[in-house]
Residue, then its C-alpha position, 0 to 999 in steps of 0.5 A: x500500499x503506497x501513500x498519496x504523499x510526496x515525502x521528498x521535500x522533507x527527505x532532502x531537509x532531514x538527516x538520519x530519518x530514511x527509516x521513518x520515511x519509508x515507513x510512511x511511504x510504504x505503509x505498515x502492511x507487512x507488520x499487520x498480518x491477520x490479527x493473530x495473536x492479538x496483543x495490546x501496547x501498553x505505555x507503563x512510563x515516560x520510557x517503559x513499554x509493555x506488550x501483551x500478547x494472548x498466547x493461550x495453549x502455547x508453552x514458554x518453549x514454544x514461544x521464541x522472542x527475538x530482538x534485532x536492531x529496531x525490530x522485534x519478532x515473536x514466533x510461536x511453534x506449536x509442537x504436534x500432540x498425537x495423543x489427543x483426539x479433538x472432537x472440537x477444537x476451538x482454541x487456536x493452535x497455529x503457528x505464528x509470527x509477530x513483528x514490531x518495529x522498534x525506535x532507536x534506543x528502545x531495548x527488550x528487557x524481559x519476557x514472561x509467560x502467565x495464564x496463557x498471556x506473553x508480557x515483554x518489557x521494553x525500555x527506551x534508554x537514550x545514551x548519555x552522549x544523546x541526552x541533551x546537555x547544557x553549554x556554558x557560555x564564556x566570554x572571549x578573554x575566557x575562552x582564549x585563556x582556556x584554548x590558546 
């Protein structure tokens, strides 16, 4: 799905936002999928987030959570159970893969499975070098004395 917007003027006047403009131009169709399994995105604080995903019927060893650069991939591979003979199977037990695009400096802290809900904690940790800092303004005389 392409958008009808032309981001070329913005691309010319910005540096390092290529990934953002690519997402806006190409849409998020590759990340939408079929809606399985359902999930919630929760903001727990200024720089803390949580993804809650309904994965009823999956055991921890059947779920894989992988964090790559700016991408979180959650996959579920159900192991076949030949000992059960279902008359009706209403609980989804199919394999899945969910992808989440992560912003810069967002790290996956941990993942836990309880009562059919997978909870993944995310934290944005901006390096000290990237945080705003105050620069002292000195007079020309002080500047010359310090650096010359």
